C-alpha angles and dihedrals in degrees: 000000000000105000100123134046125225089258090058096254122123118266106271117230124184119194114200109206127027102218128116090300100038104048095045088050091051093046093047092048092050091050088055092056101261124140102247134192119183116204125197139143093236126080093241136026118267108094127205092317094062101029102037111002139030100021104040091042091053090047089056093043088055090054091048091051090050091052092049093048091049090055094045095047091081088075087062094050097263119114123188098169124239110321116245122214128221099191095189092054091045091053090047092051093047092048090047091057090053093045093050092052097043091048088051091054090049089055092048090050092055092046089055092047093239111161114229127208119184113211146068118305119219119184115229098179141325093301108026135070130184118217113208108203129159093339092311126113115214118190115218125188123209141181091206131017125199113199111207102156097142126203143295133221110272123217128180113245091243089060098052117113131166096232137118086224091067111085136186130192090279102046092040089064090057088070095219088178140323105263122217089228128016128190113204112202106205131040097216127113095278094053094045094047094049091040088055091051094052094042091055090047090056109272122131102235130204123183125206119194125179094208124075091254140030116245093023111204095029118111107274100225090054090051092049090062090053093044091057089056095044093052089066092050106037126062091225145340113213117193126184086035133115138195110241101184146350128215135175113254132187093255102026141315121328110222129192111207125188126199124217091276090055095250108150132211131179124228133173120221129184090231138001124214116203108209103162098134139275136280127215118257096233100121122094094020095110095244089140087073089064137051091259115121133218119204128225092271093053098256120138109244115237140166125236090283089053091247119145127217085272099075095214094052127077130180130205140171128019093344090059099054146279145355087058095207131138095228091051088055091050092052091049090052092067092047093053094048092048089050090052088052090053094247124140107265140146136171102239109138120171094205126028105178121227124197130189105203098210122120107288096029124224120211135171143167139181121010130342119216091262091047089054092049090050091060094043099261122134113222142156133205131232125190138196114204117221089224083080093046115102098206093048093050092046089053094049090243108104093133095112148076140208119218132189126200108214128190117235115247099008094049086217118162107246099172148344133217127190135181120184145076107317095011089144090062092053100048093077089072089057092049090053092048093050096044093048094045092241119183126227088252090058090060095039092053098041107099112234123197117260129257099023138118092240089066084079089072092054092043093049088057090047090052087058089062095037090248104115109125092203105043133041110199119212113254114248 
């Protein structure tokens, strides 16, 4: 166990980046007796996820859901009237959520005796880092360095415009104003989540996606459930279309859009949101002064312990590869710290959950049927539709389904996919089943409370055996 140096001092660990990978790494290392310094440009830990990503976006999605439910309640005999929006108060509430959580992390940092240095970290060599802060350069030596610098919104050069009307996933969460019309460039999860927020707040939203489908790579029948909902909220969703250029106009942004045949049309939108993905923050760190390698996509190359080719340097989170998810970064943090301590560790999860926080939500973990076939495993799928689920129907949200991927022969759960309101809360049961090697019979025979949404997991397993009391699947 590496907790003490030959000179008697504690092993010095520097963590570069205080997001959902960095601050858990720092906290875990400090709890194990290491001398830890956490470096970040912000005044408190939290990173993009907490300051400008996961948390503020979910706060606004919650508000959007509330507005939608208030409007829909009239069908149940409850009328609230048309919701009114105080944008200043909404911003204040959203910022208050962020401040409360970042201040809490600051307190936890002090309680764990983690040193904090605000500034930019630049690597000098395999054991030294320079901290650039307020015009001062502070050298900092380390025995081990964990790089957790995250990622940044990526925008094609053709879609860059010096205009306050051009938003990305960071500036959109600042809620500068609610535009009359909003063009979302990119039909991935970021664009659809933020498009949902603005649509519920009153904007007329149009989505443009270059690929033939939105949410490419996600199971199509799950996406179809979401698409039916989005059609009622968005003005339009254009696939096989691309934005050719942007230009400032008197009353908005002039956009040239081309279809798959190359036929162009020009539209003017109040604002444009670029949601074409994110890129890892690996440039400008000084890694070229070490043996560490960066691949062609900008990700830092690591082994299963998250160690780079420079033995003293580790990398975790978005900067270390996909999936670019906060919870994946947090899990990698423990692996890296254990590796520094000389303990056996490896990042080899069977099921990293993914959640798209639209309404309805889409969530999945483990293998799909096609994933299983690609690695030589025979599997089948079984689904339970929420139209047969009492709690979903009673809530007016039976537009969903729960699906299990089950291995032939062993009946082992290989994956789970869910679409519906609150899908993100259900996927954890699938993660547990996959990681523990649960069988379909384990889920079918585990009593779930009634009426709940998680009954759909049990009933999907019961459908596999032809034992669901609420749904009779057609025989194949």
